[in-house]
C-alpha positions as CSV (number, residue, x, y, z in Angstrom):
1,X,13.0,-5.2,2.8
2,X,10.7,-3.8,5.5
3,X,9.1,-5.5,8.5
4,X,5.5,-4.8,9.3
5,X,4.6,-5.1,13.0
6,X,1.6,-7.3,13.8
7,X,0.4,-7.5,17.4
8,X,-1.5,-10.7,18.3
9,X,-3.4,-10.9,21.6
10,X,-5.9,-13.3,23.3
11,X,-9.1,-12.1,24.9
12,X,-9.5,-14.6,27.7
13,X,-13.0,-13.5,28.5
14,X,-14.3,-14.7,25.1
15,X,-11.5,-17.2,24.4
16,X,-10.5,-15.8,21.0
17,X,-7.5,-14.1,19.3
18,X,-7.3,-10.6,17.8
19,X,-4.7,-8.7,15.9
20,X,-3.5,-5.1,15.3
21,X,-1.4,-3.7,12.5
22,X,-0.6,-0.2,13.8
23,X,1.1,1.1,10.6
24,X,-2.0,0.3,8.5
25,X,-4.7,1.1,11.1
26,X,-6.0,-2.5,11.0
27,X,-7.7,-4.1,13.9
28,X,-9.3,-7.5,13.6
29,X,-9.8,-10.9,15.0
30,X,-12.3,-13.0,16.8
31,X,-10.4,-16.1,15.7
32,X,-10.4,-19.3,17.7
33,X,-6.7,-19.8,17.6
34,X,-3.5,-17.8,17.3
35,X,-2.7,-19.5,14.0
36,X,-6.1,-18.6,12.6
37,X,-5.5,-15.0,13.7
38,X,-2.2,-14.9,11.8
39,X,-3.7,-16.3,8.6
40,X,-6.6,-13.9,8.8
41,X,-4.3,-11.0,9.4
42,X,-2.1,-11.9,6.4
43,X,-5.3,-11.9,4.2
44,X,-6.5,-8.6,5.6
45,X,-3.1,-6.9,5.0
46,X,-2.9,-8.2,1.5
47,X,-6.4,-6.9,0.8
48,X,-5.6,-3.5,2.3
49,X,-2.4,-3.2,0.1
50,X,-4.4,-4.0,-3.1
51,X,-6.4,-0.8,-2.7
52,X,-9.6,0.1,-4.5
53,X,-9.4,0.9,-8.2
54,X,-12.2,3.5,-7.8
55,X,-9.6,5.5,-5.8
56,X,-7.0,5.5,-8.6
57,X,-6.2,8.7,-10.4
58,X,-6.4,7.9,-14.2
59,X,-4.1,10.8,-15.0
60,X,-1.3,10.0,-12.7
61,X,2.1,8.5,-13.7
62,X,2.1,5.0,-12.2
63,X,4.9,2.9,-10.8
64,X,4.2,-0.5,-9.2
65,X,6.0,-2.2,-6.4
66,X,5.9,-6.0,-6.0
67,X,5.1,-6.7,-2.4
68,X,5.1,-10.2,-0.8
69,X,3.2,-10.8,2.4
70,X,4.5,-13.8,4.4
71,X,5.1,-14.6,8.0
72,X,8.6,-13.7,9.1
73,X,8.8,-16.2,11.9
């Protein structure tokens, strides 16, 4: 099992929450609450891991890994 670091932070000037996932180059947010930022981040990470079928190599040997995205805490 691996742990993916997610950094949550509040922008007090605009009173909303943002997140970063350094390992995946994801930056997002603009959520009203920390809980909303966590849920949004889980959704974005899941989407990023799905990939885009247009980028797939049809001639490659393929192996799939089952990955589950949930909050560890």
